[in-house]
PATOR-301730 format. One record per residue (C-alpha): chain; y, z, x. Coordinates in nm, 2 decimals. Example, Ala and Ser with C-alpha at 12.3 -4.5 7.8 and 13.67 -1.06 7.14 Angstrom:
BEGIN
unit y z x
A -0.45 0.78 1.23
A -0.11 0.71 1.37
REM end
This chain:
BEGIN
unit y z x
A -14.51 11.22 -10.50
A -14.61 10.89 -10.47
A -14.35 10.61 -10.47
A -14.50 10.32 -10.67
A -14.48 10.07 -10.30
A -14.71 10.36 -10.18
A -14.97 10.31 -10.47
A -14.97 9.88 -10.43
A -15.18 9.86 -10.14
A -15.41 10.08 -10.33
A -15.42 9.96 -10.65
A -15.47 9.55 -10.48
A -15.77 9.68 -10.35
A -15.94 9.85 -10.59
A -15.85 9.57 -10.83
A -15.96 9.32 -10.55
A -16.26 9.51 -10.53
A -16.39 9.46 -10.90
A -16.30 9.12 -10.87
A -16.47 9.02 -10.59
A -16.79 9.21 -10.63
A -16.90 9.10 -10.92
A -16.80 8.77 -10.76
A -17.02 8.78 -10.45
A -17.33 8.92 -10.74
A -17.29 8.59 -10.90
A -17.28 8.36 -10.63
A -17.61 8.55 -10.46
A -17.75 8.48 -10.74
A -17.66 8.13 -10.81
A -17.72 7.99 -10.49
A -17.98 8.21 -10.28
A -18.24 8.38 -10.49
A -18.60 8.34 -10.43
A -18.60 8.24 -10.83
A -18.40 7.92 -10.75
A -18.66 7.70 -10.75
A -18.80 7.75 -11.10
A -18.67 7.55 -11.36
A -18.46 7.64 -11.64
A -18.12 7.65 -11.79
A -17.80 7.66 -11.54
A -17.70 7.98 -11.73
A -18.00 8.20 -11.63
A -17.92 8.21 -11.28
A -17.57 8.41 -11.34
A -17.67 8.61 -11.66
A -17.96 8.72 -11.93
A -17.63 8.79 -12.17
A -17.65 8.43 -12.33
A -18.04 8.50 -12.43
A -17.95 8.87 -12.55
A -17.71 8.67 -12.76
A -17.96 8.42 -12.90
A -18.22 8.72 -12.97
A -17.98 9.02 -13.06
A -17.66 8.78 -13.27
A -17.88 8.50 -13.38
A -18.21 8.66 -13.34
A -18.42 8.35 -13.25
A -18.56 8.48 -12.92
A -18.90 8.39 -12.96
A -18.83 8.01 -13.10
A -18.54 8.01 -12.86
A -18.77 8.10 -12.56
A -19.04 7.82 -12.77
A -18.71 7.54 -12.71
A -18.70 7.62 -12.32
A -19.01 7.57 -12.24
A -19.06 7.24 -12.45
A -18.73 7.14 -12.22
A -18.86 7.27 -11.84
A -19.21 7.32 -11.88
A -19.50 7.62 -11.85
A -19.26 7.81 -11.63
A -18.90 7.85 -11.69
A -18.60 8.11 -11.58
A -18.46 8.29 -11.83
A -18.26 8.52 -11.67
A -18.13 8.59 -11.33
A -18.46 8.84 -11.25
A -18.65 8.69 -11.52
A -18.91 8.42 -11.63
A -19.11 8.31 -11.89
A -19.49 8.20 -11.89
A -19.64 7.96 -12.13
A -20.03 7.88 -12.05
A -20.32 8.03 -12.11
A -20.43 8.12 -11.71
A -20.12 8.27 -11.68
A -20.12 8.48 -11.97
A -20.44 8.58 -11.85
A -20.34 8.68 -11.52
A -20.07 8.90 -11.68
A -20.25 9.08 -11.96
A -20.60 9.11 -11.72
A -20.66 9.52 -11.71
A -20.56 9.64 -11.42
A -20.37 9.34 -11.29
A -20.11 9.57 -11.20
A -19.82 9.43 -11.40
A -19.66 9.68 -11.57
A -19.43 9.72 -11.88
A -19.06 9.66 -11.76
A -18.80 9.88 -11.79
A -18.71 9.70 -12.13
A -18.96 9.94 -12.29
A -18.79 10.32 -12.14
A -18.49 10.19 -12.43
A -18.71 10.14 -12.74
A -18.84 10.45 -12.98
A -18.73 10.77 -13.05
A -18.65 10.95 -12.68
A -18.32 10.86 -12.47
A -18.31 10.75 -12.11
A -18.44 11.07 -11.92
A -18.55 11.27 -12.24
A -18.87 11.31 -12.20
A -19.16 11.28 -12.26
A -19.23 10.91 -12.28
A -19.41 10.82 -12.55
A -19.69 10.56 -12.54
A -19.54 10.27 -12.62
A -19.27 10.39 -12.41
A -19.50 10.46 -12.09
A -19.49 10.21 -11.77
A -19.75 10.42 -11.59
A -20.11 10.27 -11.63
A -20.28 10.62 -11.57
A -20.04 10.83 -11.76
A -20.06 10.58 -12.04
A -20.46 10.52 -11.98
A -20.50 10.90 -12.04
A -20.22 10.92 -12.34
A -20.41 10.66 -12.51
A -20.79 10.79 -12.47
A -20.58 11.09 -12.67
A -20.47 10.96 -12.94
A -20.69 10.65 -12.99
A -20.96 10.88 -13.17
A -20.71 10.87 -13.46
A -20.72 10.51 -13.49
A -21.05 10.39 -13.47
A -21.18 10.17 -13.79
A -21.44 10.45 -13.89
A -21.19 10.71 -13.89
A -20.94 10.56 -14.07
A -21.21 10.46 -14.35
A -21.36 10.79 -14.33
A -20.98 10.99 -14.35
A -20.74 10.78 -14.49
A -20.84 10.45 -14.64
A -20.87 10.68 -15.01
A -20.44 10.71 -14.94
A -20.38 10.37 -14.82
A -20.57 10.24 -15.17
A -20.39 10.47 -15.35
A -20.05 10.38 -15.21
A -20.15 10.02 -15.22
A -20.24 10.04 -15.60
A -19.89 10.19 -15.72
A -19.65 9.96 -15.50
A -19.90 9.69 -15.73
A -19.81 9.86 -15.99
A -19.45 9.87 -15.91
A -19.42 9.52 -15.85
A -19.58 9.44 -16.18
A -19.33 9.67 -16.41
A -19.04 9.53 -16.22
A -19.16 9.16 -16.35
A -19.17 9.28 -16.64
A -18.84 9.47 -16.66
A -18.66 9.18 -16.49
A -18.79 8.90 -16.71
A -19.11 8.78 -16.45
A -18.90 8.81 -16.12
A -18.96 9.05 -15.84
A -18.85 9.03 -15.50
A -19.20 9.15 -15.33
A -19.07 9.19 -15.00
A -18.93 9.52 -15.12
A -19.21 9.69 -15.26
A -19.45 9.60 -14.95
A -19.17 9.77 -14.73
A -19.21 10.07 -14.91
A -19.54 10.05 -14.93
A -19.57 10.05 -14.55
A -19.36 10.28 -14.47
A -19.54 10.53 -14.73
A -19.88 10.51 -14.56
A -19.77 10.50 -14.21
A -19.55 10.85 -14.29
A -19.79 10.96 -14.50
A -20.03 10.90 -14.18
A -19.75 11.07 -13.94
A -19.59 11.33 -14.11
A -19.87 11.47 -14.35
A -19.61 11.35 -14.63
A -19.48 11.03 -14.76
A -19.06 10.97 -14.71
A -19.09 10.88 -15.06
A -18.99 10.42 -15.08
A -19.26 10.37 -15.37
A -19.12 10.70 -15.57
A -18.73 10.61 -15.54
A -18.72 10.28 -15.47
A -18.52 10.34 -15.19
A -18.57 10.30 -14.82
A -18.54 10.75 -14.63
A -18.25 10.76 -14.38
A -18.52 10.78 -14.14
A -18.54 10.39 -14.03
A -18.15 10.31 -14.13
A -18.21 10.59 -13.82
A -18.44 10.33 -13.64
A -18.21 10.04 -13.67
A -17.94 10.20 -13.56
A -18.10 10.37 -13.25
A -18.26 10.08 -13.13
A -17.92 9.89 -13.15
A -17.73 10.13 -12.96
A -18.11 10.14 -12.70
A -18.08 9.78 -12.66
A -17.70 9.76 -12.65
A -17.76 10.06 -12.39
A -17.98 9.81 -12.15
A -17.80 9.50 -12.16
A -17.47 9.61 -12.15
A -17.42 9.93 -11.99
A -17.08 9.87 -11.92
A -16.97 9.86 -12.29
A -17.24 10.11 -12.38
A -17.07 10.37 -12.19
A -16.73 10.31 -12.29
A -16.80 10.34 -12.66
A -16.92 10.65 -12.57
A -16.65 10.81 -12.52
A -16.52 10.71 -12.78
A -16.42 11.03 -13.02
A -16.50 10.85 -13.40
A -16.77 10.97 -13.62
A -16.93 10.65 -13.68
A -16.98 10.62 -13.32
A -17.08 10.97 -13.30
A -17.37 10.92 -13.52
A -17.45 10.58 -13.34
A -17.49 10.75 -13.04
A -17.71 11.08 -13.18
A -17.93 10.80 -13.39
A -18.24 10.91 -13.14
A -18.18 11.28 -13.20
A -18.16 11.22 -13.64
A -18.49 11.12 -13.56
A -18.64 11.37 -13.35
A -18.52 11.62 -13.55
A -18.71 11.43 -13.86
A -19.01 11.34 -13.65
A -19.09 11.74 -13.62
A -19.25 11.73 -13.96
A -19.55 11.56 -13.75
A -19.65 11.89 -13.59
A -19.56 12.12 -13.85
A -19.75 11.98 -14.10
A -20.05 11.88 -13.83
A -20.12 12.27 -13.80
A -20.20 12.27 -14.17
A -20.57 12.26 -14.28
A -20.54 12.14 -14.64
A -20.26 12.02 -14.86
A -20.02 11.86 -14.55
A -20.23 11.78 -14.29
A -20.19 11.46 -14.11
A -20.36 11.18 -13.81
A -20.22 11.49 -13.54
A -20.47 11.73 -13.71
A -20.79 11.63 -13.61
A -20.61 11.48 -13.25
A -20.48 11.87 -13.19
A -20.82 11.98 -13.32
A -21.00 11.73 -13.05
A -20.73 11.81 -12.79
A -20.80 12.17 -12.78
A -21.18 12.15 -12.74
A -21.11 11.93 -12.44
A -20.87 12.15 -12.29
A -20.57 11.93 -12.30
A -20.24 11.99 -12.33
A -20.06 11.84 -12.71
A -19.74 11.97 -12.69
A -19.52 12.00 -12.97
A -19.26 11.76 -12.85
A -19.50 11.47 -12.76
A -19.65 11.48 -13.14
A -19.24 11.46 -13.25
A -19.15 11.15 -13.03
A -19.55 10.99 -13.10
A -19.55 11.01 -13.43
A -19.17 10.88 -13.45
A -19.30 10.59 -13.23
A -19.56 10.51 -13.45
A -19.35 10.54 -13.77
A -19.09 10.23 -13.60
A -19.41 10.07 -13.50
A -19.61 10.05 -13.85
A -19.38 10.07 -14.10
A -19.22 9.68 -14.12
A -19.47 9.51 -13.86
A -19.71 9.58 -14.16
A -19.44 9.48 -14.44
A -19.33 9.14 -14.29
A -19.68 9.04 -14.20
A -19.78 9.09 -14.54
A -19.48 8.91 -14.67
A -19.53 8.60 -14.49
A -19.92 8.61 -14.62
A -19.81 8.63 -15.02
A -19.53 8.38 -14.94
A -19.79 8.12 -14.74
A -20.04 8.16 -14.97
A -19.83 8.11 -15.30
A -19.69 7.84 -15.13
A -20.06 7.65 -15.14
A -20.19 7.69 -15.44
A -20.52 7.50 -15.29
A -20.52 7.80 -15.07
A -20.47 8.05 -15.34
A -20.75 7.95 -15.55
A -20.99 7.93 -15.31
A -20.85 8.28 -15.21
A -20.87 8.41 -15.53
A -21.22 8.22 -15.59
A -21.34 8.46 -15.33
A -21.19 8.77 -15.45
A -21.34 8.73 -15.84
A -21.71 8.82 -15.63
A -21.61 9.16 -15.52
A -21.52 9.46 -15.67
A -21.15 9.60 -15.72
A -21.31 9.90 -15.57
A -21.47 9.73 -15.26
A -21.40 9.95 -14.97
A -21.25 9.84 -14.63
A -21.57 9.77 -14.48
A -21.64 9.54 -14.69
A -21.33 9.35 -14.74
A -21.41 9.31 -14.38
A -21.70 9.07 -14.40
A -21.50 8.79 -14.69
A -21.42 8.48 -14.46
A -21.13 8.34 -14.64
A -20.97 8.70 -14.67
A -20.98 8.73 -14.35
A -20.93 8.34 -14.21
A -20.62 8.40 -14.38
A -20.47 8.71 -14.27
A -20.59 8.61 -13.91
A -20.35 8.24 -13.98
A -20.07 8.49 -14.08
A -20.10 8.67 -13.80
A -20.09 8.33 -13.59
A -19.79 8.19 -13.75
A -19.64 8.48 -13.83
A -19.65 8.73 -13.59
A -19.44 9.02 -13.67
A -19.34 9.10 -13.26
A -19.34 8.70 -13.16
A -19.10 8.82 -12.91
A -19.15 8.76 -12.52
A -19.36 9.07 -12.31
A -19.21 9.14 -12.04
A -19.40 9.27 -11.72
A -19.32 9.37 -11.37
A -19.47 9.11 -11.08
A -19.69 9.37 -10.86
A -19.64 9.44 -10.49
A -19.73 9.14 -10.30
A -19.59 8.89 -10.58
A -19.82 8.60 -10.75
A -19.81 8.27 -10.80
A -19.81 8.09 -11.15
A -19.77 7.74 -11.22
A -19.72 7.70 -10.89
A -19.44 7.88 -10.84
A -19.46 8.16 -10.61
A -19.29 8.51 -10.78
A -19.20 8.77 -10.55
A -19.25 9.17 -10.66
A -19.01 9.31 -10.90
A -18.99 8.95 -11.08
A -18.98 8.97 -11.41
A -19.25 8.76 -11.61
A -19.28 8.72 -11.98
A -19.58 8.61 -12.23
A -19.55 8.57 -12.55
A -19.77 8.54 -12.86
A -19.48 8.30 -13.07
A -19.53 8.04 -12.80
A -19.95 8.09 -12.73
A -19.98 8.08 -13.10
A -19.81 7.71 -13.11
A -20.00 7.58 -12.81
A -20.13 7.20 -12.97
A -20.37 7.21 -12.67
A -20.54 7.58 -12.81
A -20.47 7.53 -13.20
A -20.47 7.18 -13.29
A -20.13 7.10 -13.58
A -19.99 7.42 -13.46
A -19.76 7.44 -13.71
A -19.99 7.40 -13.97
A -20.14 7.69 -14.19
A -20.49 7.60 -14.18
A -20.70 7.95 -14.24
A -20.99 7.67 -14.21
A -20.98 7.68 -13.83
A -21.11 8.08 -13.84
A -21.36 8.00 -14.10
A -21.75 8.05 -13.90
A -21.87 7.74 -14.10
A -21.48 7.57 -14.09
A -21.47 7.23 -13.99
A -21.36 7.31 -13.60
A -21.53 7.60 -13.44
A -21.27 7.76 -13.24
A -21.27 7.79 -12.86
A -21.32 8.09 -12.72
A -20.98 8.00 -12.57
A -20.82 8.00 -12.91
A -20.97 8.36 -12.96
A -20.80 8.47 -12.63
A -20.46 8.29 -12.74
A -20.43 8.50 -13.05
A -20.28 8.80 -12.97
A -20.03 8.94 -13.25
A -20.14 9.27 -13.15
A -20.06 9.25 -12.77
A -20.32 9.15 -12.50
A -20.48 9.38 -12.19
A -20.45 9.74 -12.16
A -20.15 9.73 -12.40
A -20.31 9.60 -12.69
A -20.14 9.80 -13.02
A -20.37 10.11 -13.09
A -20.27 10.07 -13.48
A -20.45 9.72 -13.53
A -20.70 9.86 -13.71
A -20.49 10.08 -13.98
A -20.25 9.69 -14.01
A -20.52 9.54 -14.08
A -20.64 9.78 -14.34
A -20.33 9.80 -14.53
A -20.35 9.34 -14.51
A -20.69 9.33 -14.69
A -20.63 9.60 -14.96
A -20.33 9.45 -15.02
A -20.39 9.06 -15.06
A -20.70 9.20 -15.23
A -20.47 9.42 -15.49
A -20.15 9.17 -15.49
A -20.37 8.86 -15.53
A -20.68 8.98 -15.81
A -20.40 9.13 -16.01
A -20.21 8.82 -16.01
A -20.37 8.53 -16.09
A -20.09 8.31 -16.20
A -19.83 8.41 -15.95
A -19.62 8.18 -15.81
A -19.33 8.14 -15.60
A -18.93 8.20 -15.76
A -18.70 7.84 -15.71
A -18.46 8.07 -15.48
A -18.76 8.10 -15.23
A -18.78 7.80 -15.07
A -18.83 7.72 -14.70
A -18.49 7.77 -14.61
A -18.49 8.12 -14.76
A -18.79 8.21 -14.54
A -18.70 8.10 -14.21
A -18.76 8.36 -13.99
A -18.53 8.59 -13.84
A -18.66 8.77 -13.51
A -18.52 9.01 -13.21
A -18.79 9.28 -13.21
A -18.95 9.22 -13.58
A -18.94 8.88 -13.76
A -18.77 8.92 -14.12
A -18.69 8.62 -14.38
A -18.36 8.53 -14.32
A -18.24 8.55 -14.71
A -18.42 8.92 -14.68
A -18.59 8.91 -15.00
A -18.93 8.68 -15.09
A -18.92 8.68 -15.49
A -19.20 8.56 -15.72
A -19.25 8.45 -16.06
A -19.52 8.67 -16.26
A -19.41 8.50 -16.58
A -19.77 8.31 -16.59
A -19.96 8.58 -16.48
A -20.18 8.69 -16.77
A -20.15 9.09 -16.92
A -19.90 9.19 -16.65
REM end
C-alpha cells in the first residue's frame, strides 16, 4: 500500500503542473505574442472568453466588435490569436477568391455533424478544392431560374397561407397579431419542403417542429465544445437524461434529415431539391451518398429558416415604423397584380431597395466571419499577421461604415434606387454583403430573395392600413445576435384593426 506520505510529492507535482502550465501559457500570450503590437482590450491577450460571454450570454457579438473598432481603429485584437479588421481594403483582401484565407476551425462545429463525424457539409468545409466541388454539385438546384421554374409556386402558396393565418389570428385577437411567429412558420415550412420534400407543418399546427428545437440545442452544444472544451468533456460524463439529450442533439437532427434522401428518390409526390441534383450527379458520374444528402439537408434548413424569417420581421417593422416608406411601397405594389411572378417583382425599384436596405441594417447573420491567414502571413492595416492568425471581417461593421454609407444608422431605401438622390459607389456595393463574400457567398441567396419579395408583396398588398402595435417599440426590437439576429422581446406585434376587409 502507498502511504499518504509517499503520495504527497506526486500529488504536489501534479497540482503544480495544472497551476503552473496555464500560468506560463497566459504569461506567454500576454508578453511575447506576435500580435502584441495590435491595439485592443487587455483581456484579448489572455483569452477569448470575455468575447464569448458578450456573444453567447449577452448576445451582442457584432455590436461588441463594432464598439472595439470605434475605440481602437480599423484593426483590433479580440482574442489571443484573433483580430478583427473593418476597412473595405482589408475586406477585399480577406474575401478575395483564391486569396488563400480559409474558414477557421470554428465552422467545423456548426451544422448537423459532430467533430470527426464525416462528411463535413458545404457550410463547414474549409478545403477550397472540396468546397468548390461540393458547391458546383449543389449550385444546380439553387439558381434563380431553377427555383422559379420548380419551386416558386410552392413558395407563393405557403406565403399566402401565412398571410391568411396572420389575418385570422388578428381577427380572433381584436386586431393584434405577432407577425414574427407566422414568418418563422413560413420560412421553416418553405425550407423543409424544399429539402425534405415534405413540410414540417408549422403553418398547419402553429407550432415549431422538434427539429428546430434540436437545432438550437445542438448549436449550443457545438459552441460549448469549441469555446469551453474542458467543460464540455466534463459535462458529457454526467449520466443525466437531459445532458444525454443535449449531447446527442446532432444525431437526432441526422435522423430527421434522413427523410431528404428517401424523398429525393420519389418521382412525384415527395420530390425535393435533391431529386434533380441526384439525377444530374448520376449523369456526370459524381457521387452523392445518402449521408451527404442528409448532412446537407440539415445544414440548408438551419441556414435557411430563422435567417429569412428574422430579416422579414425587421423589414416589416422598419416599413411600418415609417408611414412615408409604407405609403411609397404600397403605391408601387398597387401597380402590379397580386400574382405577379418573382421575375416581375425583381424589377420593382422600391420593393428591392427596401429589401436591400433591410439587409444592410438587419442582416440576419451580422457576426464576424473568421478566416485563417495563409502561409507567409499578410499585412493588413499596416500590421503584419503571421500565418495561422484568425482574422475576422464583420458585415455589421461594414454596413455601418459612414465613409461608405452616409448616415449609416438611417433606414434610407432611396440610397438603392437607380435614380435616387445619391448614386451608390462601387465600394458601397462591395461593402454590402449580407449573404457573405467571395467564394463562400451563400448558395441560397436567390431563394432568400424570392421569399422576401413574395412575402413583402403579399403582406403589404393585403394589409393596407396596418401599423405597429403599441408594445412593438425600438426597445422591444433591439437586436440580439450571436449567430442569427432576433428581437429582444422575441416578438413583433402588428395592429391590423385599421385594415379594411381583414
